[in-house]
C-alpha positions as CSV (number, residue, x, y, z in Angstrom):
1,M,-3.3,108.9,-0.9
2,S,-4.9,105.5,-0.5
3,R,-3.2,102.3,0.6
4,D,-3.4,100.9,-2.9
5,D,-1.1,103.5,-4.3
6,N,2.0,101.8,-2.9
7,P,2.9,98.6,-4.7
8,A,3.5,95.5,-2.6
9,P,7.1,94.4,-2.3
10,A,7.9,91.7,-4.8
11,A,7.7,88.2,-3.5
12,D,10.8,86.1,-3.8
13,P,9.9,82.8,-5.6
14,G,13.0,81.0,-4.4
15,W,12.7,82.1,-0.8
16,W,12.9,78.5,0.5
17,R,16.2,77.5,-1.2
18,A,18.7,78.8,1.3
19,P,16.9,77.6,4.5
20,L,16.2,74.2,2.9
21,L,19.8,73.6,1.8
22,A,21.2,74.8,5.2
23,T,18.7,72.5,7.0
24,L,19.5,69.5,4.8
25,A,23.2,70.0,5.3
26,A,23.1,70.8,9.1
27,L,20.7,68.2,10.4
28,P,22.8,65.1,9.5
29,L,25.9,66.9,10.9
30,V,24.1,67.6,14.2
31,A,22.8,64.0,14.3
32,W,26.3,62.7,13.7
33,Q,27.7,65.0,16.5
34,Y,25.0,63.6,18.8
35,A,25.9,60.0,17.8
36,M,29.6,60.7,18.4
37,F,29.3,62.5,21.7
38,G,26.0,61.2,23.0
39,D,24.1,63.4,25.5
40,V,27.3,65.4,26.1
41,T,27.0,67.0,22.6
42,F,25.1,70.0,23.7
43,E,27.3,70.4,26.8
44,V,30.6,70.3,24.9
45,F,29.6,72.5,21.9
46,D,26.6,74.1,23.7
47,S,26.6,77.6,22.4
48,V,27.9,77.0,18.8
49,V,25.4,74.1,18.0
50,V,22.5,75.8,19.6
51,W,23.2,79.1,17.9
52,G,23.6,77.3,14.6
53,L,20.3,75.5,14.9
54,G,18.7,78.8,16.1
55,L,19.9,80.7,13.1
56,I,18.7,78.0,10.7
57,A,15.3,78.1,12.4
58,V,15.2,81.9,12.2
59,S,15.9,81.7,8.4
60,W,12.6,79.9,7.8
61,P,10.0,82.4,9.1
62,L,11.7,85.6,7.7
63,P,9.6,87.6,5.3
64,R,9.3,86.1,1.8
65,R,10.2,89.3,0.0
66,R,13.2,90.0,-2.2
67,T,14.4,92.6,0.3
68,A,14.8,90.0,3.0
69,R,16.8,87.6,0.7
70,T,20.2,88.7,2.0
71,L,19.1,88.4,5.6
72,R,17.6,85.0,5.0
73,L,20.7,83.8,3.2
74,T,23.0,85.2,5.9
75,A,21.1,83.5,8.7
76,A,21.1,80.2,6.9
77,V,24.8,80.2,6.0
78,A,25.8,81.5,9.4
79,G,23.7,78.7,11.0
80,L,25.3,76.1,8.8
81,I,28.8,77.4,9.6
82,C,28.0,77.3,13.3
83,T,26.9,73.6,13.1
84,V,30.0,72.7,11.0
85,L,32.5,74.5,13.2
86,P,32.7,71.9,16.0
87,L,33.3,69.1,13.4
88,L,36.0,71.2,11.7
89,F,37.6,71.7,15.1
90,L,37.5,68.0,15.7
91,V,39.0,67.2,12.3
92,F,41.7,69.8,12.8
93,L,42.5,68.4,16.3
94,V,42.8,64.8,15.0
95,V,45.0,65.9,12.1
96,T,47.4,67.9,14.3
97,L,47.7,65.1,16.9
98,T,48.5,62.3,14.4
């Protein structure tokens, strides 16, 4: 059996959509968090923001096959949720205290 007998996995033509949307949504939020908290941003929300940015960064180099679509989408959405979580906590805190 030669190597050409097995078909190559189908490429996903829209592989870039989930990472791009997560990146475009998360980067302004992270910039806003940095503007609000200054240099303390990554000390206050250290693990959540860093994990969120890391998951979004991981969603880009994943394989561009249809089989990796779910993993890529999961990494991008989880990264976006991790970057939104501190702001949701802040909004919830302000709403409950007023």
